[in-house]
C-alpha positions as CSV (number, residue, x, y, z in Angstrom):
1,M,-26.0,-97.3,-96.6
2,A,-26.8,-93.6,-96.8
3,L,-26.3,-90.8,-99.2
4,R,-23.7,-88.3,-98.0
5,T,-23.9,-84.6,-98.8
6,I,-21.2,-83.5,-101.2
7,V,-19.2,-80.5,-100.1
8,Q,-19.4,-77.7,-102.7
9,D,-17.2,-74.9,-104.0
10,G,-16.3,-72.4,-101.4
11,D,-16.1,-74.7,-98.4
12,P,-12.7,-74.4,-96.8
13,I,-12.5,-78.2,-96.2
14,L,-11.6,-78.6,-99.9
15,K,-8.3,-76.8,-99.4
16,K,-7.1,-78.8,-96.4
17,V,-4.7,-81.7,-96.3
18,C,-6.2,-84.9,-94.9
19,R,-4.9,-87.1,-92.1
20,P,-4.1,-90.8,-92.5
21,V,-6.7,-93.4,-91.7
22,T,-5.6,-95.4,-88.6
23,N,-8.8,-97.3,-87.6
24,F,-10.0,-100.0,-90.0
25,D,-13.3,-100.7,-88.3
26,D,-17.0,-100.9,-89.0
27,R,-17.2,-97.1,-89.1
28,L,-14.7,-97.0,-91.9
29,A,-16.7,-99.7,-93.8
30,T,-19.9,-97.8,-93.4
31,L,-18.3,-94.6,-94.6
32,L,-16.9,-96.4,-97.7
33,D,-20.3,-98.0,-98.4
34,D,-22.0,-94.6,-98.1
35,M,-19.4,-93.0,-100.4
36,Q,-20.0,-95.7,-103.0
37,E,-23.8,-95.1,-102.9
38,T,-23.3,-91.3,-103.0
39,L,-20.9,-91.7,-106.0
40,L,-23.5,-93.8,-107.9
41,D,-26.3,-91.3,-107.1
42,S,-24.1,-88.4,-108.3
43,D,-23.1,-90.0,-111.6
44,G,-19.4,-89.4,-110.8
45,L,-16.3,-91.5,-111.3
46,G,-14.6,-90.8,-108.0
47,L,-15.3,-89.4,-104.5
48,A,-12.7,-88.4,-101.8
49,G,-13.1,-88.1,-98.1
50,P,-13.1,-84.3,-97.9
51,Q,-15.8,-84.2,-100.5
52,V,-18.2,-85.7,-97.9
53,G,-16.7,-83.7,-95.0
54,I,-14.3,-86.4,-93.8
55,M,-10.7,-85.2,-93.4
56,R,-9.1,-88.6,-93.9
57,R,-6.9,-90.0,-96.7
58,L,-9.4,-92.1,-98.6
59,F,-11.4,-92.2,-101.8
60,V,-13.5,-94.5,-103.9
61,C,-13.4,-94.8,-107.7
62,L,-15.7,-96.7,-110.1
63,D,-13.6,-99.5,-111.7
64,E,-14.3,-99.0,-115.4
65,R,-11.8,-101.6,-116.4
66,D,-14.5,-104.3,-116.8
67,L,-16.9,-102.2,-118.8
68,P,-17.6,-103.3,-122.4
69,E,-15.7,-101.3,-125.0
70,D,-19.0,-100.4,-126.8
71,G,-20.3,-98.9,-123.6
72,E,-23.5,-101.1,-123.6
73,L,-24.0,-102.3,-120.0
74,P,-25.7,-105.7,-119.5
75,E,-29.0,-105.6,-117.6
76,D,-27.5,-107.3,-114.7
77,Y,-24.4,-105.1,-114.5
78,E,-23.2,-104.4,-110.9
79,P,-20.8,-101.5,-110.6
80,K,-17.4,-102.3,-109.2
81,F,-15.5,-100.0,-106.9
82,L,-11.9,-99.5,-106.0
83,E,-11.3,-98.2,-102.5
84,F,-8.1,-96.4,-101.7
85,I,-7.1,-95.8,-98.1
86,N,-3.8,-93.9,-97.3
87,P,-3.0,-93.9,-101.1
88,E,0.4,-93.0,-102.5
89,I,1.2,-92.6,-106.2
90,L,4.4,-94.5,-106.8
91,W,4.9,-93.7,-110.4
92,K,3.4,-91.6,-113.2
93,S,4.1,-91.9,-116.9
94,E,6.0,-89.0,-118.4
95,E,3.5,-88.4,-121.2
96,E,0.7,-86.2,-120.1
97,V,-2.5,-85.5,-121.8
98,M,-4.9,-82.6,-121.4
99,L,-8.5,-83.4,-121.1
100,Y,-11.5,-81.7,-119.6
101,E,-12.2,-82.9,-116.1
102,G,-15.2,-82.2,-113.9
103,C,-15.7,-82.5,-110.2
104,L,-18.7,-83.3,-108.0
105,S,-17.7,-80.4,-105.7
106,F,-17.5,-77.9,-108.6
107,P,-20.7,-78.6,-110.7
108,G,-20.7,-76.9,-114.0
109,H,-17.0,-76.3,-114.2
110,N,-14.9,-78.5,-116.5
111,G,-11.2,-77.7,-116.4
112,A,-8.5,-78.6,-119.0
113,I,-6.0,-80.5,-116.9
114,R,-2.8,-82.3,-117.8
115,R,-2.6,-85.8,-116.3
116,P,-0.4,-88.9,-116.9
117,R,-1.8,-91.7,-119.1
118,K,-0.6,-94.3,-116.6
119,V,0.0,-94.4,-112.9
120,K,1.1,-97.0,-110.3
121,A,-0.4,-96.5,-106.9
122,R,-0.2,-98.2,-103.5
123,A,-3.0,-98.1,-100.9
124,Q,-4.8,-100.0,-98.2
125,D,-8.2,-101.7,-98.5
126,R,-11.0,-101.4,-95.9
127,H,-9.3,-104.1,-93.9
128,G,-5.9,-102.4,-93.8
129,N,-4.2,-104.7,-96.3
130,W,-1.8,-103.0,-98.7
131,F,-2.2,-103.4,-102.5
132,E,-0.7,-101.9,-105.6
133,I,-2.5,-101.1,-108.8
134,E,-1.4,-100.0,-112.3
135,A,-4.0,-97.9,-114.0
136,E,-4.3,-96.3,-117.4
137,E,-6.4,-93.6,-119.1
138,M,-9.6,-92.7,-117.1
139,L,-8.8,-94.7,-114.0
140,A,-5.3,-93.2,-113.9
141,R,-6.9,-89.7,-114.2
142,C,-9.4,-90.5,-111.4
143,I,-6.7,-91.8,-109.1
144,C,-4.7,-88.5,-109.6
145,H,-7.8,-86.3,-109.3
146,E,-9.0,-87.9,-106.0
147,S,-5.4,-88.1,-104.6
148,N,-5.2,-84.3,-105.2
149,H,-8.3,-83.8,-103.1
150,L,-6.5,-85.5,-100.2
151,D,-3.9,-82.8,-100.4
152,G,-6.3,-79.9,-100.7
153,I,-5.8,-79.5,-104.5
154,T,-8.8,-79.1,-106.8
155,I,-9.5,-78.7,-110.5
156,M,-9.8,-75.0,-109.8
157,D,-6.1,-75.0,-108.8
158,L,-4.9,-77.2,-111.7
159,A,-7.0,-76.2,-114.8
160,E,-5.2,-74.3,-117.6
161,Y,-8.6,-73.1,-118.7
162,F,-12.2,-73.9,-118.2
163,Y,-15.2,-74.9,-120.2
164,E,-18.2,-73.7,-118.3
165,D,-21.5,-75.5,-118.8
166,Q,-24.1,-73.0,-119.9
167,V,-27.6,-73.2,-118.5
168,E,-30.1,-72.1,-121.0
169,E,-32.6,-69.6,-119.6
170,D,-36.2,-69.7,-120.4
171,E,-37.3,-66.8,-122.7
């Protein structure tokens, strides 16, 4: 596995619509493994193809559903990932919540974005097998956020307002 460079604000690739994945091969598996490693190294929750320069409809998310409610991770904790290839959001709950959302491609920018509390999505796994998933709260938000990336939509397009991280300057 290898760390991939995360595409940053201003790169036109972030505004483009991705093409479907058609080859489910070793190259795809390597890409997904690299994206998982890059995501862990970046302390993010999700990472989409265009964020690593790949214009294909795929993303990975950390699966936080098995985390302890108290947030204390056991010493032997192994992160679990969900891989979404050619994803479709089938259903979104009507109730939307507005929370601050960050993005690895826009460091320091946190946008207030309305998202559904629940979603149902359909996607393929790395072998091309279709699956469906119902997600709530943070995982639902992550699926929506990463799906937006595949259509060239970013937090900069969706945020109603921003909270900008302030870097303290040395006096």
